[in-house]
N, C-alpha and C positions, 0 to 999 in steps of 0.2 A: 459479465461473463466472460471467463479466463481458457483458454482451450491451448494445452501443448500437445504436439503431435510430431510425426511424420509425415512429410509432407514434397508431393510431386506434382502439383498443382501447375500450371504452364505460369498462373500470376505469380508466382517465386522463382520462374525458373532462373535467375540470377544467382539462385542460391544452392553451391554445390558443396560436396565433402572432399574434395579433392588434399584439404589440409589433412584428413585422418580419414581411415575406414568408416568411421559412423556418421551415420544418417544427421540431418539436423533435426532438432525438435521444433515443433511451431507451436505458439502460444499467442491467444486472444482474450481481449477482455469485451463483453458486449452485455449491455443491458437487456434483459428482455420482460417485461413486467406487465400483468394486466393492470393497468393504469388506467388512468382518464381515455375517452376514447377522440382521437383526431383524425383518423381516416383508417383506413383499413380494405387489402386487398386494392390499393388503388381507388377505391370510392370514398371521396369525403365524406364524412359524416357529423355532421354538426348537433353539439349535446351541448348541454350543462354542464358546467364544471364540478357539477356536483355530483352527476352519475360518472360509473365506472364501466372501464370495459369487462369489469369481473362479472357484472348486471346481466351481461348477454353472451350466453354461450355458446350460441353460434361464431360471435364474431374473438371471442379471446381463442377457442376452440380452432377457427381457421388461422388466426395470425400463429399461433402457438404448432401447431403441424408445418407451418411452414418454417420457423424455425428451429425445429428439430430436422426438418428437411435441410435446412440451411450445415445443421450440427455434423449429421450423418455424412454431408457430403465434403465438410471440410477434413471430416474422420481423424481431430487430432486425438492426442494419447492421454490428454489429460484436459477435461472442462469444468470451469467452477461459474457456478450460475447465486448471483444476488436476488434478493427480493422476489423469492423462487415462493412460487404459492403453496406452503405446504399444509393449509389447511383446508383445500381442494383434493378430495382423494381422486374423482378422477383425471383431475390436472397433474399430479405427482404418479399416476398409476401409468396415464400417456407417457410422459417421460421415461419411465425404468422402465415401460416394459421393451421402447424402441430402444431405448441407450444399451439395454439388457441385451435384446437379439441383435444388436450390432457389437455385442462384445465388450463391456463396459459393466465394472461393477461402479454402482453407485451412492454416494453418501450425503445423507442429508439432514439437515440441523435449522429445526425451528428458532426463533427469537423467544426471547422470553417472555411469559404475561399475556399467553393467547394473541400475539400481535398478529397472528396470520403467515406469515411470511417469512423468510428464512434461506438458506443456503443449501445449496447440491453441488458437491464435485464428483467428477464420475472418472475413474481411471480404465483407460484401455489395456484390456488383459494381455493383448497381443504385445507391447511396448513395456510394461510395468505392474511392478508386483508390489503389491500394499505392505509394507513390513508392518505399520502401525498406523492409528488414527485415534485421533483425540481431538475432544470438543473443549473450546474457551468461553466461559459463559462471561461476560463484564459482570452483569446484575446491576448496571448502572441505572443511568436518567432514561437513556434512549434503547432499553434492555437489548442491546448488540450483542453479539456472536460470531465467534468466529474459527472455522477449523485447521486444525494441522494433519498435514499427511505426512508420511516418511514412505519414499516410495524407492525401489531399487530398477534400474534398468533389467531386459530378461535377458536382453546380449548386453555381456560386459565390453566396457570401453579397450579397444586395440588400438594400436597401430602396425603388429606384424601377430602371426600366427605364434609366435612365442611371449608373447607380452600382452596380457588384458587384465584390465583392474575393475573390481566391483563400483557401478555408478552409482552413489546414492545422491537423493534431494530432499529437502526438507517443500513442500509446499503448502502455503496459507492461503486462505480464502477468506475474505470477510468485507464491513459493508460499514463504513465507520457511519457518526450520527451529523446529520446534515448541521450545517453554521446558522443555526436560527437568527442568533444576533451573537455579538461578539464573549458574551459570557460565556460560552459552548465550548470557549476554543482550552480551556484546560478540560474538558470533559474531551474533550478530539482527542489532544494531546495524549490523555490518561489513558483511553483505549488503545493507540497505538503503543506504549509503554508497557501496556498488560502483554501483550502479543510478544513484545521484543523480550520481555523479562521470561516467558514463558518458552519462546526459543531457547534460549540463553540457559534454563534451566535442563531445559531435554536434551542439551545438545553434552552438557554437563556429565548429567546422569546417564549417558546412553552413549560415552567417550566419541560424540559425534563432532569436535572441532572441525575438520578438513573436510566438510562438504557445501555444496552449492543452495543458497535459500532463495526461493524466488515467493513474493508477495504481490497475492492478486486482488484484484477488486475494485469497489467503488469507495474513494479514499474521500469522496466531498469535500476537494479542495486542491487547487490548484499550484502549479510551481510556484507562485508567490506567498505561498501559504506555512503556517509553524511547521505543521504534519508533515511536508516536503521536507522544508531545512532538517528537521528531526532525523526522517532517513538516510537522510544524506548523509547527516555527522556519523550514522552509524554502516556506514559503508557501502549503502544501497545506490543503484544508479538506476535510473529509468530506459528500460529497452526501448521505447519508441524515440527518445532522445539520443540516447547512443548513436542508434542507425540513421537518423539523421544529421549526427555531428550538432547537434542541439546543445546551448552550455546554459549554464545557472543565470544568466544574465537577466534582467528587464527586457531586452531588446528580443529574445526567444524565448520571454513565457506566454506569450500570446498565440504562438505559431502557427499554434495547432486546436483543434477543441472536441471533445466528446461526448457531450449534455446538451441538451435544452434542458432548462431546471420547469418547477412548477412556477417562478416566478417569471419565465420566460428568456430568462437570462441564458445566454451560451460559455461554459466556460470546459477546462480540459481536467477531469476529475477520473479518468482511471487508467488506472495505472498496472503494468507487471515491473514488478522491482524486483532487481536482483542483486545478490550479492555472494560473491566467491569467495571461497575460503583462503584464500591471499592477501585478502582484503582488510588492514588492520583497521580499529575504529576505535574511537574516545570511549572509555568506561561510560556503563549505557545509563548511570546515576549523574554523571558529568553533563552526557549529551542531554539528559530529561532537564538539569536545572539549567543549563545556557537557553533552552528552547521554552521554559519557563521565564525565563528573563528576557526571551527577545520579547516574548507577548505583553509582559507587563510594560516594557521599554514601546512598543507599538500603542499600548492603552493612553501611555502618560502623552506620548509622540499626537495624541488622536486631540489630545485640547492644547495641543500648540506650547508643547513643552519641551526646549532642548536640554541637553546634556546638563547644561550648569545651571539652566532656567529648572529644572526637577528635582536638582540636587538641593536649591537651594527651598524649593519648597517646602521636602520632606522633612528637611531642616531648621521650618523656621523655629521652631522653640527652645532653637539652642544654638543660635549667634553663628549658624552659617558655618560651622567646624563639623558636626556630624550626624549623623540619621543615626536617632533609637531604636533601639524592635519595636515600642511602641506604635512610633510615628510608621516606620515600616509595615505593619501589621494594619494599620490606620491607612496609609495610601493604597493597599489591595482590596480591602475594602469601596473604596473610591470607585475603585474602575472595575468592580462588581469578579473580582477572582476569590474574592471569599466573602462568607456570610450567607452563600446557595447550597443547595444540595447539591450540586454539580462544580463545584467550585474546589480551591483547594482546602484542606482539611486542616488541623492545627499540627500537623504534625510535621504535615509534607511543607507547610509555611515556616516551622520549626527550622527540617532540614536544610531551606534554603539559607536561611539565616544565618545557619551552620557554615555553611559553602562561603555566603557572601563576605562573613566576617574573618576574613582569610586570619588577620593575628589575634585574631580570639577574644580583643579585650571589652568585647560585648554593644561596640557604638561600628557604625561603617564611616570612615573618611571618603576625601575626596578619590583618593587611588584608587580604593575599592568598589565606588561607585563606578570605577569609570569601566571596570572591569566587567562590573553588570552591565553596564548600558554596552558594552565593546562584545560581552560573550565571548572573554575569555577567562574564562574562568581553569580552564586547562589551557598548557601549549601544544598537549600531545594532538600533533594535525596529524589527516586522513592522508593515508598515503599507503603506495603499495608494497606489499614485500618483492622479494627475487622473484624473477621469472625464471624461463628454462635457459637463458644462455645468459645468465649470471653463475657467476663463479663463488659468489658471497652471501653468508646468509644463509646459507640451503639446510635443511634441518626433514625437509618431508616432503613427500610428492602426492600431491592432490587430483582430483579431478573436478575442472571447473566449466564455465558453459562461456560460449565468447556471442554475443549477440550480430548474425548475422542480417538482419533483414525486422523491420515490422512497419506493419498497413495500417491504415485507418478505412473502415468503410461506412458510410458514402465519404468515395474521395474528396468530395467539396469540403468537408471537417480539416482536411488537410493544409487547407488554406485561411481555414479560419471560418470557415461560412457553416451554416448549416442549412441543409435543404429543404424546403419546405414540403418536397414532396417523399419525403423517407417517413415510411409509414410504420416501418417493425418493429421499432422500439424510438424512446425518445433519447436514447444512448446507441455511437455508433458502437463497431465493435473493431476492436484494438487486436493485430494478429502479429507475432511476435517470431522471429524461428532463430535459435538456442542451436548451437553448434559447440560438443564439446571438447576441453580442451584442456592439457596435461601442464598441469602449475606445481611452484614448487615457493614453499610456504614455510616461513617460522613455527614452529610448534609449542604455542601458547595453550593453559590452559584458561577456562572461563569465568 
């Protein structure tokens, strides 16, 4: 679940709006699903893992009444729920009625093929108006979906009475496929690619280059995963990590957790991603190719192949001088990246080969292979455009967000510990506070 809104709670007392006249926005991610029963209302209920909470109306009703109570107490301006029980009319009505009475417009979207669950996004009308709402159906192996909402702040951003700017934001709510095995890594990456491509098209068609984007939900992957690295290459930052000054290093990869999954593992998978309009990024197709090559490298390393060993193995039939397209395809099949319904398509494989074969001579030499191995298909590195205090390269003003704070609850998860007495969900709630800021960025077409 993700919530974004205005906030005056004492827990966020260190957040103020002294930088400008706008009140900070707050956002939260939390999972609230009617899944397996472990405990409820503080009393432990021991059940067989084949028995679901959804089988017991009294239990799920009490649990989700408490969750809605918390949502209304938080009074966030944007709420995004995943694994929302769309198949249960009473469950849906309970949320829509109580959220509607509190001033929210709600939008729900079921997963395809009658999976029973889906997404719900609620917008607090006091703070945001919805300019457009779009639904993205992946129509893939996992029947996943995403919601896109184009919203505008009711009160324009202003630093003084004579200077106000309409503040618009794109919000995405989604829930990626769980990585049951490594062969699904391409599918998960492709789900993110579809979201980013849809965003890119929507921004271009509506001339929305200078607008912040917030992606929220359960990404079913940690900071060490390919999805995380793919989003970072596209200019997104994790709001929680920014707030706590954590880096992308391995040392900071497991500082916090947000989920105890069905296998009993604890991991950090819930993110509120922010991309400001002043953030330069690699072309999407380049990022996609580098991310896929990163998966190929990972799969080869799993069988203990270093760079030189991998190159030698792939060109074993060519006297060690180059890799042919057929050898490339054979290797992808051997690591389960092709030949499956959820693997790379023929066209995707061909596109990867074209990008890897830089000189276009039909084979990969060792230097070309090194570029794949090191994910350096493009020398275009992620960097910021000019900010307010710079006089160089300024073309257009835009409004973005600064991450003011972020908190995970229960608080033990911030230390990488999952508390056994937490009964509301198998996901922690993640709350992030955003404050509008004025930015300068180069005007460019997407």
